[in-house]
Each structure stands twice: as C-alpha cells, then as structure tokens.
N, C-alpha and C positions, 0 to 999 in steps of 0.2 A: 174419742176426744183425746187430744194430746195430754199426757200426764204432766202435772205440775207438782213440784215438790211440796208446795203448801198443802194440797189435798192428801198426798201419801203420808206426810208428817202428821196431819190431823188424824188420819185414820189409825196410824200406828199409835199415837197418844191415846186415842179413845178406846182402842181395843186393849191396851195396857190397862186403863182405868176400869174396864169391864172386868178383867182377870183380877186386878187388885181389889176391886170392890166385892167381888164374889168371894175372894179368899178371906177378906177380913170381916164379913158380914157377921159371923158368929160372935166377934168381939164387941159389937156395938151396944149390946144390952148392959154390959157392966162397965163401960167407959164413956164418959161424956166427950172425951177427946176423939175417940174413934167414931162416936155417933155423929159428931160435927163434920169430921172429914168424909165419912161415908155418905151422909145426907147432902153435903155440898156437892160431891161427885155426882150423886144421882139426880140432882136438879138439872143436869146438862148432858151426861155422857150418852144416854140413849136418844134424846132429842137431837143432838149434834150428829150422832152416828146415822140416824134416820134421815136427817136432813141431807147429809152427803150421799146416802143411798139414793134419794130422790134427785140430787143434783146430777148424778150420773145415769139416771134412768133413761132408757130409750123406749118410751111407751109406743106401743103399736098394737093395732087390733087385728092384724092378720092371723091367719090360722097357724102358720109355721112359727111365729113369734110366740104364741101361747104354748105350743107344744114344746118348743125349746125351753121356755120358762119353767114348764112343768117338770121337765128333765132336770133342769138345773136346781130347782128349789124343792118341789114336792117329793120327787124320788129320794133324794138324800134325807129329806124329813122322815119319810117312812122308814128308810134303812136305819137312821139313828135312833128313831123311836124304839125299834126293836133292839138295837145294840145297847142303848141306855137301860132298857128293861132288863136285859141280861146282866149288865154290869152292875146295876144297883142291886139286883138279887145277889150277885157274887160278893159284893162287900157288905151285905147285910143292911142296906138302907131301907127304911120304912117307906111305904107308898111307892114301891118299885112297879107294880102292875098298873100301867096306864093304858087305856084304850087309844087306838090311832087318833081319834078326835080330840084327845086331851093332851096337849103337848107336854113332854117331859121338860122341865126346867127351862133352859134357854132356847129350846127348839121352836118355841113360839115365833121367833123372829123369822124363821124360814117361811112358815106358813102366812105370816102377816105380810111379808115382802112379796110374796106371790100375789096376795090379794090387792096390795097397793098398786102393783103394776097393772093388774086388771082394772082397778078403779080408774086408772089414768085413761083408759079408753073412752070414758065418758067425761071425766073432769079436765081432760086436756082439750076439749071442744068448747069449753066455756071460759069467759074472761077470768084471768087470775084471781083478781080480788074477790069475785063472786064465788068462785070455787073454794078458795082458802076460807072465806067467811062461812060458807055452807059446811065445810069440813069441820070447823070449830064448833059451830052450832051443833052438828051431828055428835061430835065428841063429847060435848057437854050433856046433851040429851040422853045418850046411851046409859050414863050413869044412874038414870032413874029407872032403868029396866033391870030388875033382878035377874031375868033369864039370859041376859048378855053378860057373860063371864069369861073364864079361861077356856071354855069349850070352843074348839075350832080357832082359838085365839081371837074371838070376835071382839072382846072389849078392847084389847090392845090395838088391834087392827084399826078400829074406828077412833080411838083416843090418840094414837100416834100419827094417823094419816095427815093431819095438817102440817106436821114438820116435813114429811115426805113430799107433799104437794108444794110446799114453799121451796124446797130444794129443787124440784123440778122446774119451777118457774123463774128462779133467780139466776142471774148470770154471773160470770167470773168477774165482770167489771163491778158489779154490786158488791160482791164479797171483798174485792180489793179495796173498795171505798171505805169498808169497815176499818181498814188497816191505816188509815191517815191519823195524824196526830190527835185531833180532837176526839174521835170516837174511841181510839186507844186509851186515851186518859180517862174518859168517862167509863169505859168498860173495866178498867183496873179498880177505879173507885167502887163500881157496882159489885165486882166479884169479892172485894175485900169486905165490903159492908155486908153483903149476904152472908159471908162466913161468920161475921161477928154476930149477926142476928140469929143465925142457927145456933151458934154456941150459947147465947144468952137467953133465947126464947125457950118456953117449955117444949118438951119433946112432943112430936105429933106422929101419927101413923104413916110410916114410910110407904104404905100401899098407895097413897095419894101420887107417889111419884112412879109407881109401877104400871098404873092404868089398867089393872086387871080385875077390878072388883067394883061392885055397884055401890052407890052411896049409902044404901040401907045396910050393907055388909059392913061398911066402915062406920056406921053410926052417925051419919050426917045427911039425913034426907033433905032437911030444910035448906042448909047452906051448901049442899053438895055441889050444885052447879057453879056457884060462885067461887068456891074453893078450887074447883077444876080449872075455871077460867083464870084464876090467879096462878095456878101451876103452869098453864100455858104461857102466860106473860113472863114468868121467871124463866121457864125453859127457853123461850125465844130470845130474851135478853142474854141469858148465859151462853147460849149457842154462838150469838153475834160476838159476844165478849171473848170467848175462848178462841174462836177463829180469827179474831183481831190480833192475837198474840202468837199464833202458830208460826214458826220461822218458814219462810218461803226460800229455803236453801237446801241444796241437795247434800245430805250427809251419807256416810257409809251404810247407816241403818235405814235410810229413806225407803229403799225398795221393799223393805219388810212390810210397808203400809199396803202393799198390793196383795198381801197374803192373809188378810184379816178373817176371811171365811174359814180358813184352816184352824186358826187360833180360836175363833168363836166356837167352832163345833167341838174341838178336841180338848180345850182347857178343862171342860167339866169332869173328865176322867181323873185328872189330878186334883182338882179343887174338892170334888165330892169325896175322894179318898181321904183328903186332909181333914175334911169335915167330920166324916164318919169315924175316924181314928181320934178325933179331939186333939189334933196336932197343932191347931191355931190358937195361940195364946199371946197376947200383946200387953206386957206390963210396963214397958219403958221404951225409950227411944231406940235402943238397941234391937229389941224385938220388932218394932215398926220398921227399922231399916232392913232387917232381915227379910221380912215378907215383901217389902217394897222391892228389893233386889231380886227375890225368888220370883215375883210376878213378872219382872222384866226378863229373867231368864226363861220362864215358861213361854213367854211370847216369842223369844228368839228361837228357842228349841222347836217349837211347833210350826215355825216359818222356814225351818231348814229344808233343803231340797231333798234329803233323805226321808224325813217324816212326810212331806208332801208326796213324794213318789210312792210310798208305801200306802198312804191313805187316799190317794186321789181316786182309786176305783170306788171307794165309798162315797167320797164327797162329790166328785164330778162324774162318776160312772164311766170313767175312761182310764187307760193305763199308759198315756204318752210319756209321762215322767218316768215311770218304772221302766219302760222300754229304752229310754235315753240313758238311764243309769246302766242297764245291762250293756248297752251298745258302748258306752264309755269304758266299762270294765273289760269288755272284750278287745277294744282298741289297746287299752293299757297292757293286756296280756300279750297281745301280738307284738307290741313295741318291746316288752321285756324279752320275748322269745327271740326276736331278730337282733337284740342288742346284747 
C-alpha cells in the first residue's frame, strides 16, 4: 500500500503518546491534572494504534504468510521477553521473572498482533458488520471469565480485536470523509468535552482502558459488560476524532512514523529505568514540558538509523541495516584514502 503522510504522522503521534503516557504514569496518583491528561490519552492511543495496524493488515491463510508472521512477531517477542527479564533484574525491578506465556509490560502487543492476523483468516470471510459485531460481543463477554487475563495476552487480544478488525475493513476514502468540516467540528467538541468530563468526574480504575483484567478483578461484575461497551464507544469516537485532525502533509519528521515498532520495543529500557530510579516527578508546567520534550527525543533517538541498525538483529532477526552501515563506512574510508 502506498504510504500516505496522514498515516505516518498518525503513527508517529500515537507512538509519542505511548512513550509519554508510560513515562508520566507514576505521576498520576498525586496529580489531578496528570490523571486527566493520562486518562484522556489512554481513551484512544491504543485503540487508534491498533486500528491503524488493522488498516495495513494483509490477512492471508497460506502457510508462508503464517511462518513469516511468526518470524516477524513471535520470535522478537520471545527474544525481548528474555532481554527484558535480564534488564529488569539488572535495574532491580520487582516482578522481573516472567514465564514466556506471561508478556512483560508492553510485549503483549506483539503476541496480540500475531493473534489478530490469525483471526483475520476467519473473520475476513464474513461480512464486515457481522464480524465487527461478533468481535465486540466476544470482547464484552470475555470480561466475565476470570481465567482470561494477561496470560498469553488473551484478554487484550479479544478486547482490542474490534479496533483491528474495523481498521482492516475501513478504506482510505472512509477515513478521509472523517476529515471534512462537519465531522472535524464535531470531533473537536467531543475531544474537549471528554477532557472536561474526565477532569470533573470521580476517578475510575484505568484498568478499564487497558483491557487486561476481568470484571470481577476490577470489582464490577454486574455492570462490567455495560462499562466495557461504553469504553468501546469512547475509544471508537476518539479514534475517529483524532484521525480527523492529523495533518495529511509530509514533514521532515513524517518518515519516523514508519519506525514505530523499534520505538515501541525499545522505549521500555529508558522508561523503566526512569521509573525504577524515581526520576519522574511533575510539579509544574516546566516539569511537564521537560518530560514532554524528553518523550519526543526518545522517539527520535530510537528511530535513528544507527539505533535501528544495532537492534535490527533482535527486532527483525536480520542485519541488513548493519551491513549497510558498514558498507557506507568502508566507502567513506576508501574515499578519504584516495583523496
């Protein structure tokens, strides 16, 4: 699929919010302002990110496709599961010893992404509205099963699948219609209103936005299904609203939107170190600005060709970028030698 600036800009903005949200999460307990910002971000950043993953999915049931998918997602998952275990032990983080079937922190996304692609083998064969409706029903019902939790990322796989499936079925023309004048105006009103509601309403368990726990665990067995459906509605409307305002223009930083997997997998090393050392503290606008800029720098740093070349063997299980770097250095050496 031909790359559009809109989608690369969207992915870059969303991965920035992932990094920023993970960075400032420890500050949300003691600050109403940070709680509001954090919660507002979490109403849409993963639903929108997953929607875009589905939008660019190339679902196929052939053997080669599944094998390549496993190499791209499951192998890096297993590698980083081990790497994070060693790293968490090194920095003294509690709960560092996780079995392979219990994803470390952000690694759930790799396992779930693999499962979503596999689910497409069946869901792509039924009408879109039936499949999406069934996915929402399944996502609501799994919350009643205590046995479906973070193990194998099953809960998140089922809970977030409707966004992936919706992305798979929707077209570029549909997304562009969201960007016309009336939807944009309505989306702006909705985003602002939601922010005000979050700021004024009593705090609620943010686990509802993470999709990783059962209703019983979150203490809402009776209303659990209704609350999750409400989260679906808010997530869908926020995804539409945010994409309505992402610029469809190529900037110097736009290509970074194509490197989000590197940022997603690598930012945990920095964020978890900051958390473990209790370096994150926001008491004023200056502190907020500092971590906002720092999050942007982390995204840029982890998107650079040097970082990608060094880490590509771990993330993509190949070394093409590293060989290219060495080749460029050799060419430079020959140039300086002959001149």
